[in-house]
C-alpha positions in Angstrom: 12.5 14.4 -9.4 15.2 16.0 -11.5 17.9 13.9 -9.7 15.8 10.8 -10.4 15.8 11.6 -14.0 19.5 12.4 -14.1 20.5 9.4 -12.0 17.7 6.8 -12.4 19.6 3.9 -10.9 21.1 5.8 -8.0 18.1 7.8 -6.7 15.0 6.1 -5.4 11.8 7.9 -4.5 9.2 6.6 -2.0 5.8 8.0 -1.4 5.2 9.9 1.8 2.1 11.2 3.4 2.3 14.6 1.5 2.5 12.9 -1.9 -1.3 13.0 -1.9 -3.8 15.1 -4.0 -5.9 15.9 -0.9 -3.0 17.0 1.2 -1.5 19.0 -1.7 -4.8 20.8 -2.2 -5.3 21.5 1.5 -1.7 22.8 2.0 -1.6 25.2 -1.0 0.0 23.4 -3.9 -3.1 23.7 -6.1 -3.4 27.4 -5.3 0.4 27.8 -6.1 -0.1 26.1 -9.4 -3.0 28.3 -10.1 -1.1 31.5 -9.2 2.3 30.7 -10.7 1.2 28.8 -13.8 -2.2 30.5 -14.4 -3.9 27.1 -14.7 -6.9 25.5 -13.3 -5.8 22.7 -10.9 -9.1 20.9 -11.7 -8.2 20.4 -15.3 -7.0 16.8 -16.0 -3.9 18.0 -17.9 -2.8 20.6 -15.2 0.6 20.4 -13.6 -1.2 19.9 -10.3 -3.0 16.8 -11.5 0.0 15.4 -13.5 2.3 15.6 -10.5 -0.3 13.9 -8.2 -0.8 11.2 -10.8 3.0 10.6 -10.6 2.7 10.4 -6.8 0.0 7.7 -7.2 2.6 5.5 -8.9 5.4 5.9 -6.3 6.2 2.9 -4.3 5.3 2.9 -0.6 8.4 1.1 0.6 11.8 -0.3 -0.4 14.2 -2.9 0.9 17.9 -2.3 1.2 20.3 -5.3 1.1 17.5 -7.6 2.3 17.7 -6.2 5.8 16.4 -2.6 6.0 12.7 -1.7 5.4 12.3 1.9 4.2 8.9 3.6 4.5 7.5 7.0 5.3 5.4 6.3 8.3 5.5 3.0 10.0 3.9 -0.3 10.6 0.8 1.0 12.4 -1.8 -1.5 13.5 -2.1 -3.6 10.3 1.3 -4.1 8.6 2.7 -7.4 9.6 4.4 -8.7 6.4 6.3 -7.3 3.4 3.9 -9.2 1.1 1.1 -6.9 2.2 3.0 -4.0 0.7 3.8 -5.9 -2.5 0.1 -6.7 -2.9 -1.0 -3.0 -3.0 -1.9 -2.1 -6.6 -0.8 1.2 -8.2 -1.8 3.7 -9.1 -2.9 4.3 -5.6 -5.1 7.1 -4.4 -4.9 7.6 -0.7 -8.3 7.4 1.0 -8.4 9.4 4.3 -11.8 8.3 5.3 -10.7 4.6 5.9 -13.3 2.0 5.1 -11.3 -1.1 4.0 -8.4 -3.1 5.4 -6.2 -2.0 2.4 -7.0 1.7 3.0 -6.0 1.2 6.6 -2.8 -0.4 5.6 -1.9 2.5 3.4 -2.7 5.0 6.1 -0.5 3.0 8.5 2.4 3.0 6.1 2.2 6.7 5.4 1.0 8.2 8.7 1.8 6.0 11.7 4.6 6.9 14.2 6.4 4.9 16.9 5.3 5.4 20.5 6.9 8.2 22.5 9.0 5.8 24.6 9.9 2.0 24.8 7.5 1.5 27.7 4.4 2.2 25.5 3.7 -1.2 23.9 1.3 -2.4 21.3 -0.9 0.1 19.4 -1.6 3.5 21.0 -3.8 6.4 19.9 -2.1 9.2 18.1 -4.0 12.2 19.3 -1.8 14.7 17.5 -2.3 13.2 14.0 -5.9 11.9 14.8 -7.5 14.6 16.9 -10.9 13.3 16.1 -10.1 9.9 17.6 -11.1 7.8 14.6 -8.3 5.4 15.3 -7.0 5.4 11.8 -3.7 7.0 12.6 -1.9 5.3 15.5 1.4 4.8 17.2 3.2 1.5 17.3 5.3 0.2 20.2 8.8 -1.5 20.2 7.1 -4.9 20.6 5.3 -4.4 17.2 8.6 -3.4 15.6 10.5 -6.4 17.1 7.7 -8.8 15.9 7.6 -7.2 12.4 11.3 -7.5 11.9 11.6 -11.0 13.2 8.6 -12.2 11.1 10.1 -10.7 7.9 13.8 -11.4 8.4 14.7 -7.8 8.6 17.0 -5.8 10.9 15.9 -2.2 10.7 12.9 0.0 9.9 14.1 3.2 8.4 11.4 5.8 8.3 11.2 9.4 7.1 8.1 10.7 8.9 9.7 13.0 11.4 
């Protein structure tokens, strides 16, 4: 964030799956804020809450030179057009117990992965990230990537999730 402040037109931040209040709480950020800053992470003005509020405003994707789609996870089972991403309102709290199409879209963008090889087509279960088998976190095949790129006039999907 310091580099974004110092170079606001040269540094671009995108939201990933760990820029999320629930994940930050589960993986120790709230506890660290409590220990290091001697603050109650439950207080609205706490550093923990302020940082997570910032995360709720981060964009989920970016386009480079009208050809490269940058996002953290992938296209999952629901992302088919760039307009779907543009329509997502911010601030955005990530809902892990998916109950709406928009919540599923956000989970796809933040958590989905490509299939393990090019012979696995379509949508496949992601047993590592979705051990309970809810079907909310999936893998997407190369056929989905090709279709998405063609439909949106893009050349590459650049992802950060592993």
